[in-house]
N, C-alpha and C positions, 0 to 999 in steps of 0.2 A: 396802759398796756392793752386793756380790754378794747378801748376805742381804736387803737392801731390795728388790732386783730380784726375788728369789725370792718374797718376800711379795706383791709387787704383780703377779707373773706377767708380767714384761716381760724382754726380752733385755738382756744387758749385755756390753760388750766392754771389756776392760781390757788396757792395755799399760804397760810401764815403759820409761823412756829415761834414759840418762846425759846430762843436759843440759849439764853442765860439759864433757864430752868433745865433744859436738856443737858447743858454742860455740867451742871451740878449733879444731875441724876446719873450721867454716864461717867463722871469722874474725869472729864476732859476739860481742856482749855476752851475758851469761847470760839477761837478760830477753828480748832479741830472739830468741835461740836457742830459749828455752822456748816462745815464741809460735809460731815456725816449726814446731817439732816437734809442738806441740799441734794446729795446723791441718792439718798433714799427716796426723796420726792421725785427726782428725775426717773428713777427706775419704775416707781408706781405709775407715773404719767405715761411712760412708754408702754408699759404692760397694758394699761387701760385702752390705749388707742392702737395696739397691735404693732408698734414700731420696733424694729430691730437695731436702729441706730439713734443715738442722741448726739446732736452736734452742739459743741460748746464754742464760745467766742474767744477763747484764749488766743493771744497773738504773740509775736516774737518778743515784745517787751516783757510780757508776762513770763515767758520762758527764761529770759535773762535774769529777772528777779528771782525766779524759783531756783535757778542754778546757784546764784550768789547766796541765797538764804541757806540752801543745803550745804554749801561749802562752809559757811559760818557755823553750821551745826555739827560739822565733822562727818559729813556723808562720804560714802565710798562711790564706786562706779555707778550704782543705780541712782543715787541722789544727784550726781553730777550729770546724768543723762536727762534730767529735767522731766518734763511732761511728755509722754509718748504721743505720736500722731493718732494712735488708736489703741484701745484696750477694752477688755470686758468691764462693764460697769460694776460687776461684783464677781468673785470667783465662781459662783454657782449659776451665773446668768449668761444667756445667749445674747443679751443686749450689749452692743458695743458703743463705747464713747468715742467719737471722732472729733478732731480739732482741725478743721479745714483752713483756719487762718493762722496757724502756728508759725508760718514762715513769712507772715506779713506784719510790718511794724504798725504801732499805734498811729503814727503820723500818716501812713498810707491808708489806713482804715478811715481816719477822719477826713482825709482829702477826697476819698471816694464818696463819702456821705455828702460832703460839701458840693462836689461836682454835680450831684443829682438832687440837690435841694432837700436832703433828708436830715432830720434832727437826730442828735445822739442823746442817749440817756445814761446817766451815771448814778450808781448807788451812792447815797449820801455817806455811807460808812467808808467809802474809798478815800475820804479825806481825814479820817480819824487817825491821829498819831498814836492812839492806844494800840493799834494793830501793828505787829512787827512788819508785815509785808508793806504797809503804807509808809513806815519809816524808811524801809529799804528803798521803796519806789521814789519817794519825794525828797529824801535827804541823803542817804548813803550812796546810792548809785550815781546820782547827779554829782555829788562831791568827788567820787572816785574818777568819774569821766572828766570832770572839769580840771582837777588838780593833779591827778596821778596817771590816768590811763584813758586818754581820748579813744573813743570807739570801743570801750569795754563791753557795752551791751551787745554789740555785734559779735564780739569774740566769745562772750559767754554763750550765746545762742549756737555758735559754731562748735564750741566745746560740747554742748548738749548733744549735737548731732553725732560727733565722734564717739562720745561715751555711750550713746544709744546703740550704735553698731556693736560696740564691745559688750554692752549689757545683753543684747540679744544673743550673742555667741555664748556668753556665760550661762544664760538661762537655758539655751539649747543643750549645753553640756550637762547641766543639772537635771534637766528632764530625762536625759538618757540614763543618768546614774540613779534616779530616784528609786526604782524598784529594787535594785541591788542594795542600795544604802539603807533602806527602811526595813527594820525588823518587824515592826508592828505599828499600826496607826488606828486611833479611834478619834472620836470627837473631842476627847479630853487629853490625849497624849500621843506623841509620836516618838518612837524609839529607833535610834539609828545604830548601825554596826560601826564601831569605832574604826576598824581597819579599812573599811570602804571610804569613810570620810577622810582619813589620812591620805589614802591614795588619790583622792580627788584634788587635794591641795587646798590652800586657804580660801581662794576666791570662789571656786565652785562649792566648797563646803559651806561658805557663807550664804550662797544662793539657796542651797538646800535647807539651811536653817530658816531663811526667810520664807521659803515655800511652806515649811512646817508651821511657822507662826500663822500664816494665812489659813492653813488647814485647821488650826485650832481656833480661828476666829479672832486672833489677836491683832492681825494686820501687821504691816511693815513700818508704818510711819514713826512709831516710837522707838525703833531700834536704831541705835547709832553705830558707827564703826567701832567704837570702843567695846560695845557688847559682843560684836562678832569676833573681835580680836581676843577677848576673854574666853569665848567659846572655843576658838581655835587653839588657844594655849591649853585648854582643858582636854581637847581632843588629841593634840599632838604630844602632850606630856606623858611621862612614864607612870605617874601615880593617879589612881582614881579616887572617888569619894568626894570630889568637889561639888559644891552646891552654888548655883548662880541665880540671883534674883533678876528677872528681866521685866521690862514694862508689860502692862496689861495683865498682871498677875501670873505670868508664866515663870516657871521654875525649871532650870536646867540642872541635871545631876548625872554625873558619870559613875557607873558601877561596873567594874569588870570591863568587858568588851562592848558595853552599850552606853550610848548617850541618850538620856530620856528628857524630853521637853514635855511638861505637863501644865495643865491649866484647870484647876478644880479637881473634882473626883474623877479618877480614871474609870473608863468603861471597858468592855470586852475588846479583844483584839480583832483587827480587820487586816489580815495579811494581804500584801500586794496592792495596797492603795496607790492610785496613780497620781502623778505630779500634776 
């Protein structure tokens, strides 16, 4: 990598990380920890060189795999929309991740390299069947395309595009409702008005919950559709007092006309926190 950068006259930043140790320290799986470490590195590297964009090499086949994996996990609209063409690298960052190759297939990428006499590089872990994504890539998706649904990869990518448009609409509605729905917000807790959540309906309510989890630093990736369904039943039911254990140490509790999501010890109130 360093030699290629030297030949092309571009800068290069290289770091090494012990992902297994990080996974243990963070209480995450190896794949999730690797993703976290990778994005933290990309943010640091972008900040060091003054970049406001980070281009990733994900292509359409990666998108198809992501959608299928999310479907198998029981994801809703957000999961089925796959990877966005662009998004902030972190909620509090002005650096944007872009994916310029997301509508290009792996075969097209390889053909382009071949036509220009360029060599490709592959991470050796991409062949390890210990990784769920690799099993989906090398076994499940080819099996489904061969024996059950020819062209499935293309249709999964198309589904991601359709769900992405729906997801952007839902996110827009949630952003508009945030200030009215949130009673108070701190770094440790977000408290919602039950009557506003009910009026939003289950889909926008779920998006507000996900936004609250990001606000608390818990992220969205561990939350499945079953969690959002349980929270909606808590919101829409007639009786309060329920307590729900959510991933990343988040606890949901309904008391009276409020739904409180907390993570650790709660601090002081910050009214009017923005989406």
